[in-house]
N, C-alpha and C positions, 0 to 999 in steps of 0.2 A: 268488414272485409277479410280481415285476418292478410293482411298486404302489407310490407316496407318500404318505406320510402327514402332511398336508398343517396338521395342527394345532401349535399351540406347542409349541419346543421344552423339557421338563423333565429336563433332562440334569443340569443343576448345584443341581436346584429340592433347597432345606435338607433335609437330615433332620429336624429337628421341623416338623414343619408345625402353624400355628395352631389355638388350640384351637375358632374359631370353625369350620373347613373341618371338623373331626373331628366337631363337634356336627353341621352341616348335615348329612353323609356321613351320619351313623349313624340317622338320621331314613329312613333306606332298610329299616336292617335293620330297624328298629320297626314297619312294616305288613308288612315279612314274619313277623318273628315273632307278630305280633301273628296273621295267619292261622295259622300255626303252632301258638300253644296253641290259638286256638279248634280246630281240628282235634284237639288230643290233648289239652284238658280237658273242651271240652264238647260237642265235634261225635259221638262214641260214645253218648253217656248221652241225649242228641237223637234217637239216630238208634233206639233203644231204647224212650225213654218219651215222647217226642212224635211221629214219626213211627214208633211200634209196627210195628218190622221188629227179626225174633227178635235174640236175641245173633252166631249166627253168623251170619245175613247182614248184619250191622252191621258187624264184624266185616272179613266181605267185601270189602264197600265203601270201609270205609277200606288195606285191601290192594289192591287191585284197584284203587286210583286211586294211592298212593305209589309201587304197584310201574312203572304205569306213567310216572310221576314221574323215580323213581330214572333209567328207562330212558332217558327224554330231558335227566335233567344232562347224563351223558357227552358223546352228540351236540350240545346247547348251549354246552358248552365247545368244542368244535372250530367249530362255525360261529362261534363270539367270537372262539377265534384265527387265523379265517382272513378274517373281517371285513378291508373296506377302504374306510371310510366318513371323510369331512373332520373328524367329530369326532374318529375315534379308533376303537379297534376295539371299545369296550365301550358308551360312554355312548349313544351312539342308540337301542339298546334300553332304558333307562330309558323314553325316551319311549313309544316303540312299545308296549310291556306296560303301562303303568300302568289305565288304564281298560278294557281286561278284566279285569285282574287284580279290581280293583274289583268289575266287574260279573259278574262267573262266579260271587265270593266270597258275591256274596246274592245268587242264584239256591240255595248251601247249603241253605239256610234258609227259603225258601219251603214252601209247604204248598203238594198238589198233588193236584185229587181222584181219583186213584186209592186204589182199592182192596185190590187184589189185593200180595200182599210181592213178586211177580214187578217189576209195574213199579213201585210205589216204588221198591225194591231197584235196578232202572236207572234212572230218574232221579235218586238221589242219589247213584249210583255217576257220573252223565256228567257230573255239577253238578260234587262234591268233582274231576275228573279234569281240564275243563277251569279249575279255579282251580290247579290245582298245574303245568299248564302253562303257564298265565300269568304264577305265580311261577316258574316255568322262567326264561321270557328274563329276567325282573326278574332274582334273584336271580347266577345264573352266572355273569354281566357282572360282576354288583355285589363280588362275591367275587372272583375274581378282579382285575378292577383295584385290591381293597385292597394287596396285596405291592406293587405301582408305586409304587404314591403315599407307601406308608409303606416305606423300603427300609433301617432299621439292627433290628437284635436287638431294643432295647428302643424305638423308635418303634411298632415294630408291636405290641408289648403295651400299649401306651395307646393308639393307634388303637382295638385292641381292646376297650380297656378301655370305650371311649366305647359303641364298638357292643356291647358286654355292654351296658350301663347303658340301651342303647335299646330292645333286642331286650328287656330288664325292663319297662320302662312300656311295651312292646304286650304283654307279658304282663297288665299293667294290666287292661289297654283290653281285653283279650278278658273275663277275669273279669268285669270290668263288661259283657259283653255277659249277662249271667242277669239281674241285676236292672236293666238296658236292658228285656229282655224281656218282666220283670212289670212294669216301669214306663208298657207300651204290653197290659198287660192280659191278660200272662200268657199258654199254651197258643201253639197254632201262628202266630195272625193276630203273639200278642206276638214270638214269634222270627221272621216273617216280617217284621215293620218293623226292628226290631233288624237285622240283617243287610244289608238297605239301608242304614241310618245308618251303621253300621261300611264297608262296601263305597265309601260315598261317602268317605269320610275316606280308607281306601287312596288314594285316588286321588294323592290333592291334595300331598304331600313330593317324590315324582321330577323335578316340572321344578328344585325346587330342589341337590337331589341333582346333577343334569344339570348344571348351571352352576357348583358349588362343587367339582366331581370334571376329574380329569385324567390326560391318560396321556404315558408318555415314550416318545418314537420309538424309544430302544432296543429297546423291547419284543417290537418289531412283528416280530423273529423268529420264525416258526413254520414248522412244514413241514408239510402236513397229514394228519392220521394214522386209520385209522376208525378203529372200537368194539375190532375184536379188537389191532389196532398199540398204540391205548391202556392195554391191559387192560396186555399185556407187555410195555411202559412202562414202568406202576408196579409188577408183579409182580417187574421185574430189580432197582424201587429198595429196598433195605432200609429204610434207614428211612424211607422213606413208608409203606410196609406194617405197620413197628410204629406209627408214629404212627395210621395209618387205624382200624387195629386197634382201640388201646385205644381211641381215639374214640368208637366205632364202638358197644363192650360200653359205656362212660357212658353212648350216649344209647340203650344199649336201656333203660337203667337208666328215663330220664328220661322216654321212652316210654312204661313201663309206669307208671309212679306219674302218667304226669300223663293216660292214660287211664283210671283208678282210685280219684285222690284225691276226687273227687267223688262216686264209691258208698260208696269206703271213708263220706264225712261222710254222706249219706243212709242208707245201708242194715245199717254197722256199728256208725256211733258213733249214729246217729239224731241227728246235729245238721245237719242241710241248713242252718238261717242261719250255722251256723258257718262254714262251706267261703269266703264269700266275704274274709272277717276274719280269715282264716288263709293265705289267700294272698294279701292285700293285704299280713300284717305280713311274709311269709315276701319276697316279693319287695321290700319296703322291706331288711332286711336283706341281699337280694342285693344288690341296689345301694351302702348305705352299707361291704358289703365291697370292692364293687371298689377302691377308693382304695390299700387299706389291705394287700389284694392285690396293685398294682400297685409300690406300694411296697418292699412285700419282692421280688418279681420284676426290682428292678433290682439287687438283691445275693444272687439265688441263680436258680441252673435256672430255667429251665420244668417241666422235668419233674419236676424236687423235686416245686416246689413243686403239682403236679396229685396225686404221690401224695401230698401230707400233706392236699389239700383231700378226695380222692375215699375216704381212708380215715376220713378226717373224719366223712363222712356216711354213711359202714355205720356205724359206732356211732349214727348219728340214726334208721335206718333200723331197727335193731334196740326202740330207744327206741315206730316207730311201732308196730312188731309187739307190744308190752308194753301199750299201749292197750285203756285201755275205757271204754266208756259214762260208770259213773260218777266217770271220772275227774275234777275239775275243769278248767274251759275253762282256767288260768292253765297247766296242766304239757300240754295240747295245743299252746299261741302256743309256750311255750318251747322244744319238742320242732320245732315247726315251724322256729323262730328257728334251732337248733340245727344244721338241717337246711339253708339256705337260706347259709351260710357254706361249707359245704362244696361246695354248688351251684352258687356261685360260682364258684369254682376249676376247675373237672370242665369245666364248659361253656367260661370264659373262656382256658385254657393252650390246646389242640388248636388251635382257629384260630389262634393267635397262633406256633403252633411252625410252622405250612403253609408258607407267607413261607420260612421256614427251609429245607424240603426242595425247595423249587423252586429257591434259589439255588443249594444244590448239584447241583442235576440240571442249572443253566445252565451250569455248570463243569463240567460231566461234558459234555456237547452241541455247547453254543453259541448255545443257541437258550431262549428264555423260552416257557413252556407253561403259564400260571397256570390256562389254561381247562379244559388235559384234567387238570392235578392237580385242582382242585378241584370239575369234573365230577364223576370220580369218587368224591372223598373225598365228598360229597352221594348219588353215587347208591349208595353202599356207607352211607352210615349211613341211607339210605333204604328203602333193600333189608331191614334190618337189625333196624330200625323196623317199617315195613311186617307183617313175618314177626312179630313182638312181638303186635302187636295181633289177629294174625289166630286169634291162639295164644288170647288173653286171651276172642276169642265163641266158639271152641270150647269153650277151659274154665267160660268162666258157663253153659256152653247146657248142658254137660254137669252141670253142678251144677244146673240147675232155672232159673238166674235170670230170671225175667219182667220185663221195663219196666209190665206192666199191674196186678203185683202192688202196687205203690206203694212206700213208706218202710213198714220195718216189718212186709214182706207175705214178704218172702222166708222159704226155709227155711234152715235153720242153716249146711246145707252151703253154701248159695249164698253167706251172711253169712261165714264162715270163709276161706272161697275168696276172696275180696273181698279181707279182711287180709292174707292167706299173698299173695297177686298183689300187694300194695298196699306191704309192706316188706318180707319175705325172699327173695324174688323178684329186684327190682331190687338189694336189696342183692350178693346172689350175683352179678348180672352187674359190678356196682363194683370184687367183690376183682377178680375175672377184671383188672380192667380197671387196677387196682393192679399184676397179676403179670405184666404185659403190657411197660407203663409204664420197670418197674425195667429191662425193656432197651435202652431207646432211650437209645443215644449223643452225640446229637449239641448239644451243651450251646455254653454263651455261645463259651467258647474254641475251640469249634471252630467253631462258623461267622461267627466273626469271620475265622478265615483264611480262608475260605471268599471272603469279601467280599476279603480281602483281596487275593487270586491274580484274583477277577473285577476289580478296580482296577487291578493289573496288566495286568491283558489289554488294557484299555481304551488304557491311553497311548498318544499317536499315538509309532508309532516315527520 
């Protein structure tokens, strides 16, 4: 492009970054995951029971918004790859997208004076689409910047551990939206107030994220790629395809469980009050597990750890299927704790592996294209997750689920459908993820060879 990047050079930045930098930077993922978790855990139930949309329309709201979001991700990746600002390619978007992100999220939870299903569907789909687009402006540059800041195999795992912990705290905050809405009086007015409070919270961390982040001058090399060209690029990269495949399968499982878990507690177990404490316990175990998995990751390949964690999680899903309304509370808490240990790995490892395949591409092409790789990574993940939620809407509609029926008022077919969608169907996708992950070859030794060749190329001649 012929432009010069004028921010401070970081070619010789240490491979181990300060913990304070990792902590502050991870706050960005905290806000993004707060929105993703609220949309996954609460919004579908909000649409059916508070906004009173039919399940098929609620599923369509989520599907349309996520498909638009998915297609915007590669576009945003390309835009950030080509951006030439004094602050770098990525960081300026942290300031540009923060306020719209919070405002549009608040609009998702507002009550509207429209009685028709079509009118309410249009409003909530529009609000969700705008929120997703604002999130894309932030999250794609944010994730694309991480492989630049953390430039070694283990440091990326460490950085992503901080990021995963912050994202789990974001899920804590999302779960807290439900009691917060009840504290504001419940109903549509309570949800509207809770959405506004959380919307303000989403804006606050991004200035700090901007200040602690940096970009490496040598990462400015990139050629403009159209969507089709980017698709060809990743399709030709075997290790990226394998990584994306098992990541997508695992995230579909996450989306299915996230969308159905509140239904499971309310309509199958009949224990709506246990939803929040179970989720808080689950998330606490995830956070406590992360340092342990990080320590294990320093001695083993990331692929191996993913396979072990996902397999463990599959076992927990069968216990969720076996669960009964008359089981004591401690048994459901124990099952949630078991699932959390596996979830921690299945969510952490693929993101820490993404930077490794980006390095592999740089060795082959001579270019750094984090935006393209991250954009398509999230594109495929969101498209898969959106389709899973759309399927949930159709299946629940066919099963006769009605939000107006309330807890305990659903048919036996609807209740058993909720049970299977929460347990066995996600286990199936996790099993597929394990099978695919076993074929992934880019381990620690192979990645070190890539780094060694890149450093030899950069030495002055």
